[in-house]
C-alpha positions in Angstrom: 61.6 62.8 -18.3 62.8 59.2 -18.4 61.4 56.4 -16.3 64.5 56.2 -14.1 64.6 59.9 -13.5 61.0 59.8 -12.4 61.7 56.9 -10.0 64.8 58.8 -8.6 62.5 61.8 -8.0 60.0 59.7 -6.2 62.7 58.1 -4.1 64.1 61.6 -3.3 60.7 62.7 -2.0 60.3 59.6 0.2 63.8 60.2 1.6 63.0 63.8 2.4 59.9 62.7 4.3 61.9 60.1 6.2 64.5 62.8 7.1 61.7 65.0 8.5 60.6 62.2 10.7 64.1 61.6 12.0 64.6 65.4 12.6 61.3 65.6 14.5 62.0 62.5 16.6 65.4 63.9 17.5 63.8 67.2 18.5 65.7 69.2 15.8 62.4 70.5 14.5 58.9 70.8 15.8 56.5 68.0 15.2 54.0 70.3 13.5 56.7 71.6 11.2 57.6 68.0 10.3 53.9 67.2 9.6 53.6 70.2 7.4 56.7 69.2 5.4 55.5 65.6 5.1 52.1 66.8 3.9 53.7 68.9 1.1 55.8 65.9 0.1 52.8 63.6 0.0 51.0 66.1 -2.2 54.0 66.1 -4.5 54.2 62.3 -4.5 50.5 62.1 -5.3 50.9 64.5 -8.2 53.8 62.6 -9.6 52.0 59.2 -9.3 49.0 60.7 -11.1 51.3 61.8 -14.0 52.8 58.4 -14.2 49.4 56.7 -14.2 48.1 59.0 -16.9 51.2 58.4 -19.1 50.9 54.7 -18.6 47.2 54.7 -19.5 47.9 56.8 -22.6 50.6 54.5 -23.6 48.3 51.5 -23.2 45.6 53.2 -25.2 48.1 54.1 -27.9 49.3 50.5 -28.1 45.8 49.1 -28.4 44.9 51.6 -31.1 48.1 50.6 -33.1 47.2 47.0 -32.7 43.7 47.6 -33.9 45.0 49.6 -36.9 47.3 46.7 -37.8 44.4 44.1 -37.5 42.2 46.3 -39.7 44.8 46.6 -42.4 45.4 42.8 -42.4 
């Protein structure tokens, strides 16, 4: 998944949470139902952010290892 796809997915999750708040404030859905939905969205956001963090960390480690290999060869 590309960087922009991942950001769009995160943005979509945030928009869904905001929509739940609006629906709860307008009385369209029960507050507890909104909180449950927001909780699920936060769990999804947390998971996606952990994936991004792990990918970033692995990328940095890979770059450092490549740099070290180049330095050793020279």
